[in-house]
C-alpha positions, -999 to +999 in steps of 0.1 A: +691-485+050+663-509+052+655-541+027+630-521+008+654-495-005+674-496-036+699-477-057+691-487-094+719-481-117+715-479-157+727-513-159+702-527-135+672-550-141+652-528-125+661-495-143+631-484-166+636-484-202+612-454-206+639-431-190+662-441-218+642-415-239+652-385-220+681-368-239+703-374-205+691-404-186+700-402-152+725-427-140+713-436-108+677-439-092+669-438-055+639-460-048+618-467-014+595-495-020+587-520-049+615-515-078+595-537-102+566-511-105+585-491-127+584-514-154+548-514-155+524-494-176+523-460-160+501-428-164+514-395-149+489-371-134+499-337-125+484-302-119+484-271-093+495-274-061+468-244-052+442-263-066+404-256-067+377-282-058+372-285-096+412-293-101+410-319-071+378-335-083+393-339-119+425-356-104+407-380-081+389-390-112+419-397-131+433-416-103+403-440-103+402-443-138+440-454-138+433-478-110+403-492-132+427-496-162+454-514-138+479-484-149+502-472-123+497-436-113+528-414-112+526-381-095+550-355-080+533-361-045+527-324-041+498-310-024+467-305-045+462-323-077+492-345-074+481-356-040+444-359-049+452-383-079+477-405-062+455-410-030+423-416-055+443-443-069+450-461-039+416-461-026+405-476-059+429-503-052+453-491-074+492-483-073+509-451-070+544-439-074+556-407-063+589-389-081+599-367-050+620-335-051+639-346-022+657-379-010+634-410-015+635-415+021+621-382+030+585-369+029+581-335+013+554-317+016+547-330+051+509-330+043+516-357+017+528-382+043+498-405+040+504-407-001+541-415+003+535-441+030+507-459+013+525-458-018+554-481-005+531-500+017+507-510-012+532-522-038+542-490-053+574-468-046+588-434-038+615-426-064+641-399-066+673-385-082+685-373-051+709-390-026+693-404+006+685-376+030+686-349+006+663-320+014+640-303-010+657-276-031+646-253-058+669-271-084+658-306-074+622-302-088+629-295-124+649-326-126+621-345-109+597-335-135+616-349-163+613-383-146+576-377-142+575-371-179+592-400-190+580-426-168+548-428-184+530-431-219+508-404-212+505-373-189+472-358-176+469-325-167+442-317-144+446-280-136+473-255-144+477-219-140+498-197-163+526-197-160+530-229-144+555-252-135+534-278-151+544-267-185+580-280-178+569-314-173+544-312-204+573-297-221+596-324-219+569-350-221+559-336-256+596-337-268+601-374-259+568-384-277+545-388-248+507-381-252+495-349-235+460-351-222+447-319-208+413-313-188+398-279-200+384-254-174+364-221-175+378-193-197+373-171-168+391-193-142+427-183-137+436-218-125+426-232-159+445-210-181+477-232-183+456-263-194+434-244-220+468-231-235+482-263-238+451-276-255+454-246-278+490-258-286+478-293-299+475-312-265+446-339-264+414-325-248+397-345-219+361-330-220+346-358-199+352-393-184+343-413-213+368-391-232+395-403-209+386-439-208+388-439-249+422-420-250+435-446-224+421-475-245+440-461-276+472-452-260+476-483-239+451-507-250+432-511-219+395-510-215+378-499-186+346-511-170+318-484-178+280-483-178+258-457-188+242-437-158+219-407-152+231-375-140+218-359-109+195-329-111+211-298-098+192-263-090+202-235-112+227-222-088+245-253-086+245-256-124+258-221-129+286-226-103+298-262-120+304-240-152+323-211-135+327-203-098+312-170-089+307-143-063+269-138-053+264-107-071+279-121-102+256-153-098+227-133-091+231-113-121+238-143-145+205-160-130+184-129-129+176-134-093+175-113-062+211-113-047+193-123-011+176-151-026+211-163-041+229-158-008+202-179+011+205-204-015+245-205-011+241-205+027+216-238+025+240-257+000+272-245+016+256-262+049+249-292+029+285-294+018+277-287-019+292-256-024+323-237-007+333-202-005+370-196-020+393-172-005+386-146-031+351-145-023+338-167-053+316-197-045+327-231-061+310-267-062+327-290-036+345-321-047+318-341-028+292-325-055+314-330-083+324-363-077+290-375-069+279-386-104+311-407-108+304-424-073+271-433-086+285-450-119+310-468-098+285-484-075+266-496-107+297-507-126+301-541-108+311-567-137+301-547-166+327-550-195+329-519-219+314-525-253+341-510-273+366-539-259+347-559-279+352-541-312 
């Protein structure tokens, strides 16, 4: 194996103490990358593999906030929410760790290759409980989820259906005293039933970016640079879709508009990259639109320290 691969035993200096909170801490961890990263403050971000633009936008927001707060972003590396959060943290100059459901020297899924490789290249790591070369299997992912839950003080769930494998990670995290932070979604969206149910069961609600910053400052004692900014002005169609992705006829009924007018508006917004048609016929805001406000804030954030850090 290459010089950046490690087999970490429980007695090793690189073994993260956080894993000792598990009922059955692993005896060995296989790691490719920087072993020291596991001892830093981590925050886990998980969510649906078949994510919506909303879920991906939320995940990217979590990744950027983690980077701004100098937290290591831990994910499962899967397509969808996990990938979006991990890449966003890296793009913001942060550090990411992938906990793989296969050997740490393999990439799964193949669509996440960029995340796996950039994690290692930028001071992060890919870790696994499986031996080198082990292919992904159904039984490896539940074990992986335990590690995602234990490595971090808090687990942020961006989007999850019901039922969902995300619940296993949340359950383990709760049992070992980790904070569960959930982003709510529309009550009409199947992709948000899981997160909404976890909130109902007592998970901390993350209604907006500022709330996430406050929760991180309370849990990790780390402020983030923030400023006040103004929201972009959206039309009635865009505003309605941000609240709840809809089919054209439902949108027309909600707005009291002619369906042909709505269809023309949707076509214009789709051409402009502001909305996208989902597989079930509903229209949803794109990530570009959902992240526009946050990008505006980031450009203006230069050097401004959060006032709450002074109190």
